[in-house]
C-alpha positions in Angstrom: -24.8 -4.2 -34.1 -21.9 -6.2 -35.5 -18.4 -5.9 -34.1 -15.7 -4.2 -36.1 -13.0 -6.5 -37.5 -10.0 -6.9 -35.2 -11.8 -6.0 -32.0 -11.6 -9.5 -30.5 -8.4 -10.0 -28.6 -6.2 -12.7 -30.2 -4.4 -15.3 -28.0 -6.9 -15.0 -25.2 -7.6 -18.8 -25.3 -5.6 -21.9 -26.3 -7.5 -24.8 -27.9 -7.0 -28.5 -27.0 -8.2 -31.8 -28.3 -9.0 -34.2 -25.5 -9.0 -38.0 -25.7 -10.8 -39.9 -22.9 -10.2 -43.4 -21.6 -13.3 -44.7 -23.3 -11.8 -43.6 -26.7 -14.1 -40.6 -27.2 -12.6 -37.3 -28.3 -13.7 -33.7 -27.8 -12.1 -31.1 -30.0 -11.3 -27.4 -29.5 -11.7 -27.2 -25.7 -10.9 -23.6 -24.7 -8.4 -22.9 -21.9 -7.4 -19.4 -20.9 -4.0 -18.6 -22.3 -3.0 -17.0 -19.0 -2.9 -20.4 -17.3 -0.4 -21.8 -19.7 3.3 -21.4 -20.2 6.1 -21.2 -17.7 7.7 -24.3 -16.3 4.5 -26.3 -16.3 3.8 -25.8 -20.0 0.4 -27.1 -21.0 -0.1 -29.3 -17.8 -2.4 -26.7 -16.2 -4.8 -27.2 -19.1 -5.4 -30.8 -18.0 -6.6 -29.6 -14.5 -8.7 -26.8 -16.1 -10.4 -29.2 -18.5 -10.9 -31.8 -15.8 -12.7 -29.2 -13.7 -14.9 -28.3 -16.7 -15.7 -31.9 -17.1 -16.6 -32.3 -13.5 -19.0 -29.4 -13.6 -20.6 -30.7 -16.8 -21.0 -34.2 -15.3 -22.5 -32.7 -12.2 -25.2 -30.9 -14.2 -25.9 -33.8 -16.4 -26.0 -36.4 -13.6 -23.4 -38.6 -15.3 -19.9 -39.5 -13.9 -17.0 -37.5 -15.5 -14.8 -39.3 -18.0 -11.1 -39.8 -17.2 -8.8 -37.9 -19.5 -6.3 -40.1 -21.4 -4.4 -37.4 -23.3 -4.6 -33.7 -24.3 -2.9 -32.1 -27.3 -2.9 -28.4 -28.3 -4.7 -27.8 -31.5 -2.2 -27.2 -34.3 0.8 -28.5 -32.3 3.2 -30.9 -34.0 3.3 -34.4 -32.5 6.6 -35.5 -30.9 
């Protein structure tokens, strides 16, 4: 049965574009919004995404890629 419109909580996740050292990019990586904000800003997202990458690499048998930069989707560049 389909969900009623408006039943999904908004703002539950923040989305990030991740660029890796080898030049590849992954878009719309989800990070729980509860980890972000405060004095650290978006820096906890890097650790969360790094942990996701480590788990993915472990399952795939490949070494994890090093993150070059992360940027929140829709954020203006400085």
